[in-house]
N, CA, C and O atoms as a DFTB+ gen file, in Angstrom:
272 C
 N C O
     1  1      18.104     -18.381      18.632
     2  2      18.762     -18.835      17.427
     3  2      20.280     -18.828      17.617
     4  3      20.964     -19.760      17.194
     5  1      20.795     -17.799      18.240
     6  2      22.242     -17.708      18.445
     7  2      22.728     -18.837      19.350
     8  3      23.756     -19.457      19.077
     9  1      21.995     -19.099      20.417
    10  2      22.372     -20.190      21.317
    11  2      22.303     -21.538      20.599
    12  3      23.174     -22.387      20.791
    13  1      21.284     -21.738      19.784
    14  2      21.148     -22.983      19.039
    15  2      22.287     -23.187      18.060
    16  3      22.829     -24.287      17.956
    17  1      22.659     -22.125      17.334
    18  2      23.771     -22.221      16.380
    19  2      25.086     -22.490      17.102
    20  3      25.877     -23.328      16.669
    21  1      25.319     -21.779      18.206
    22  2      26.538     -21.969      18.992
    23  2      26.638     -23.413      19.460
    24  3      27.706     -24.022      19.394
    25  1      25.524     -23.958      19.932
    26  2      25.531     -25.332      20.420
    27  2      25.757     -26.314      19.270
    28  3      26.589     -27.215      19.385
    29  1      25.032     -26.152      18.171
    30  2      25.134     -27.073      17.036
    31  2      26.549     -27.131      16.472
    32  3      27.021     -28.206      16.101
    33  1      27.221     -26.007      16.403
    34  2      28.568     -25.942      15.835
    35  2      29.674     -26.140      16.874
    36  3      30.858     -26.109      16.541
    37  1      29.281     -26.342      18.126
    38  2      30.235     -26.564      19.235
    39  2      31.248     -25.424      19.333
    40  3      32.456     -25.646      19.413
    41  1      30.721     -24.200      19.324
    42  2      31.558     -22.995      19.386
    43  2      31.709     -22.520      20.824
    44  3      30.902     -22.866      21.687
    45  1      32.753     -21.720      21.082
    46  2      32.917     -21.106      22.396
    47  2      32.334     -19.700      22.420
    48  3      32.049     -19.161      23.490
    49  1      32.153     -19.098      21.234
    50  2      31.516     -17.779      21.161
    51  2      30.768     -17.659      19.840
    52  3      31.081     -18.339      18.863
    53  1      29.777     -16.784      19.835
    54  2      28.918     -16.651      18.652
    55  2      28.271     -15.272      18.652
    56  3      27.984     -14.710      19.709
    57  1      28.048     -14.737      17.459
    58  2      27.360     -13.453      17.298
    59  2      26.109     -13.694      16.467
    60  3      26.165     -14.326      15.412
    61  1      24.990     -13.190      16.944
    62  2      23.736     -13.269      16.201
    63  2      23.248     -11.863      15.904
    64  3      23.530     -10.932      16.658
    65  1      22.517     -11.704      14.808
    66  2      21.965     -10.399      14.439
    67  2      20.556     -10.585      13.907
    68  3      20.277     -11.541      13.184
    69  1      19.670      -9.667      14.269
    70  2      18.296      -9.667      13.774
    71  2      18.015      -8.309      13.149
    72  3      18.399      -7.271      13.689
    73  1      17.343      -8.329      12.009
    74  2      16.999      -7.102      11.307
    75  2      15.480      -7.056      11.142
    76  3      14.887      -7.990      10.602
    77  1      14.858      -5.990      11.596
    78  2      13.413      -5.840      11.514
    79  2      13.063      -4.554      10.785
    80  3      13.570      -3.483      11.116
    81  1      12.196      -4.669       9.792
    82  2      11.700      -3.466       9.117
    83  2      10.626      -2.863      10.004
    84  3       9.661      -3.539      10.361
    85  1      10.784      -1.614      10.356
    86  2       9.810      -0.934      11.210
    87  2       8.749      -0.251      10.352
    88  3       7.670      -0.803      10.135
    89  1       9.055       0.934       9.872
    90  2       8.139       1.654       8.986
    91  2       8.870       2.854       8.415
    92  3       9.886       3.290       8.958
    93  1       8.364       3.371       7.349
    94  2       8.924       4.569       6.710
    95  2      10.410       4.410       6.384
    96  3      11.166       5.380       6.448
    97  1      10.829       3.193       6.037
    98  2      12.222       2.975       5.644
    99  2      13.187       2.764       6.797
   100  3      14.395       2.704       6.569
   101  1      12.699       2.648       8.029
   102  2      13.570       2.447       9.187
   103  2      13.650       0.966       9.539
   104  3      12.684       0.219       9.383
   105  1      14.811       0.566      10.012
   106  2      15.039      -0.815      10.430
   107  2      15.558      -0.830      11.861
   108  3      16.259       0.087      12.289
   109  1      15.209      -1.872      12.587
   110  2      15.789      -2.114      13.910
   111  2      16.778      -3.260      13.762
   112  3      16.478      -4.273      13.130
   113  1      17.952      -3.095      14.345
   114  2      18.990      -4.124      14.302
   115  2      19.351      -4.484      15.739
   116  3      19.711      -3.617      16.535
   117  1      19.254      -5.752      16.056
   118  2      19.586      -6.244      17.392
   119  2      20.762      -7.197      17.276
   120  3      20.791      -8.050      16.389
   121  1      21.737      -7.050      18.175
   122  2      22.930      -7.901      18.178
   123  2      22.933      -8.744      19.444
   124  3      22.443      -8.318      20.489
   125  1      23.484      -9.934      19.339
   126  2      23.612     -10.821      20.496
   127  2      24.996     -11.465      20.447
   128  3      25.288     -12.233      19.531
   129  1      25.842     -11.162      21.418
   130  2      27.162     -11.782      21.520
   131  2      27.153     -12.668      22.751
   132  3      26.824     -12.213      23.846
   133  1      27.515     -13.940      22.575
   134  2      27.614     -14.854      23.709
   135  2      28.965     -15.548      23.666
   136  3      29.470     -15.896      22.599
   137  1      29.538     -15.741      24.846
   138  2      30.843     -16.394      24.949
   139  2      30.901     -17.204      26.235
   140  3      30.884     -16.650      27.334
   141  1      30.970     -18.509      26.086
   142  2      31.194     -19.423      27.191
   143  2      31.554     -20.778      26.598
   144  3      31.256     -21.049      25.434
   145  1      32.196     -21.628      27.395
   146  2      32.629     -22.938      26.914
   147  2      31.434     -23.778      26.478
   148  3      30.354     -23.692      27.062
   149  1      31.643     -24.594      25.439
   150  2      30.601     -25.493      24.966
   151  2      30.471     -26.643      25.953
   152  3      31.469     -27.229      26.373
   153  1      29.246     -26.960      26.318
   154  2      28.969     -28.095      27.190
   155  2      27.784     -28.860      26.644
   156  3      26.883     -28.269      26.049
   157  1      27.774     -30.165      26.836
   158  2      26.657     -30.995      26.398
   159  2      25.383     -30.546      27.117
   160  3      25.392     -30.354      28.333
   161  1      24.293     -30.379      26.374
   162  2      23.033     -29.890      26.922
   163  2      21.896     -30.731      26.338
   164  3      21.546     -30.583      25.167
   165  1      21.329     -31.605      27.152
   166  2      20.274     -32.500      26.678
   167  2      19.043     -31.739      26.191
   168  3      18.430     -32.120      25.194
   169  1      18.685     -30.671      26.887
   170  2      17.505     -29.886      26.498
   171  2      17.704     -29.233      25.128
   172  3      16.799     -29.259      24.294
   173  1      18.879     -28.651      24.893
   174  2      19.165     -28.015      23.596
   175  2      19.206     -29.076      22.497
   176  3      18.697     -28.845      21.400
   177  1      19.800     -30.226      22.773
   178  2      19.835     -31.293      21.772
   179  2      18.435     -31.745      21.387
   180  3      18.157     -31.983      20.212
   181  1      17.563     -31.864      22.364
   182  2      16.182     -32.280      22.092
   183  2      15.460     -31.229      21.250
   184  3      14.728     -31.574      20.322
   185  1      15.663     -29.950      21.569
   186  2      15.036     -28.880      20.785
   187  2      15.521     -28.904      19.343
   188  3      14.716     -28.779      18.420
   189  1      16.831     -29.062      19.136
   190  2      17.377     -29.076      17.783
   191  2      16.989     -30.344      17.023
   192  3      16.847     -30.317      15.801
   193  1      16.819     -31.449      17.742
   194  2      16.414     -32.689      17.096
   195  2      14.978     -32.587      16.587
   196  3      14.666     -33.093      15.509
   197  1      14.109     -31.943      17.348
   198  2      12.696     -31.814      16.987
   199  2      12.425     -30.701      15.984
   200  3      11.455     -30.772      15.230
   201  1      13.265     -29.681      15.968
   202  2      13.061     -28.547      15.068
   203  2      14.425     -27.937      14.745
   204  3      14.930     -27.110      15.504
   205  1      15.020     -28.343      13.626
   206  2      16.356     -27.863      13.249
   207  2      16.202     -26.734      12.233
   208  3      15.953     -27.002      11.057
   209  1      16.345     -25.467      12.661
   210  2      16.067     -24.329      11.770
   211  2      17.249     -23.872      10.907
   212  3      17.133     -22.879      10.190
   213  1      18.378     -24.575      10.963
   214  2      19.582     -24.112      10.289
   215  2      19.860     -24.886       9.010
   216  3      19.369     -25.998       8.818
   217  1      20.656     -24.280       8.142
   218  2      21.156     -24.969       6.969
   219  2      22.430     -25.716       7.334
   220  3      23.050     -25.442       8.361
   221  1      22.814     -26.664       6.482
   222  2      24.061     -27.383       6.709
   223  2      25.236     -26.411       6.549
   224  3      25.246     -25.585       5.637
   225  1      26.215     -26.518       7.434
   226  2      27.377     -25.642       7.408
   227  2      28.567     -26.415       6.856
   228  3      28.838     -27.538       7.282
   229  1      29.273     -25.812       5.913
   230  2      30.495     -26.390       5.358
   231  2      31.659     -25.472       5.729
   232  3      31.945     -24.513       5.011
   233  1      32.332     -25.758       6.843
   234  2      33.415     -24.864       7.277
   235  2      34.621     -24.930       6.355
   236  3      34.949     -25.980       5.802
   237  1      35.275     -23.780       6.202
   238  2      36.536     -23.737       5.473
   239  2      37.347     -22.563       6.003
   240  3      36.789     -21.599       6.529
   241  1      38.649     -22.649       5.863
   242  2      39.546     -21.606       6.342
   243  2      39.818     -20.632       5.204
   244  3      40.186     -21.029       4.098
   245  1      39.630     -19.357       5.496
   246  2      39.922     -18.302       4.531
   247  2      41.012     -17.436       5.141
   248  3      40.837     -16.885       6.228
   249  1      42.142     -17.314       4.442
   250  2      43.233     -16.489       4.949
   251  2      42.809     -15.034       4.999
   252  3      42.117     -14.539       4.110
   253  1      43.230     -14.370       6.036
   254  2      42.846     -12.984       6.243
   255  2      43.464     -12.062       5.202
   256  3      42.794     -11.166       4.689
   257  1      44.721     -12.273       4.891
   258  2      45.436     -11.433       3.929
   259  2      46.022     -12.311       2.833
   260  3      46.466     -13.431       3.088
   261  1      46.019     -11.800       1.639
   262  2      46.621     -12.523       0.538
   263  2      48.133     -12.401       0.632
   264  3      48.659     -11.310       0.849
   265  1      48.827     -13.510       0.472
   266  2      50.292     -13.474       0.517
   267  2      50.838     -13.496      -0.904
   268  3      50.294     -14.165      -1.783
   269  1      51.915     -12.760      -1.114
   270  2      52.523     -12.677      -2.441
   271  2      53.846     -13.370      -2.451
   272  3      54.515     -13.408      -3.483
């Protein structure tokens, strides 16, 4: 999923997270950080064309700190 999102958004790096409920109130959390230049990938494009699991993304810039 992380690789697919990174490719779809043409990013150079991406972080993915998975949360799994185990039992007795415990959860497993897995992180995935990937960083490499975006390159055209026919296999990934075909996978995303046949099964697109993501919602539409509307990017916007949010300033880190409020200026007065």
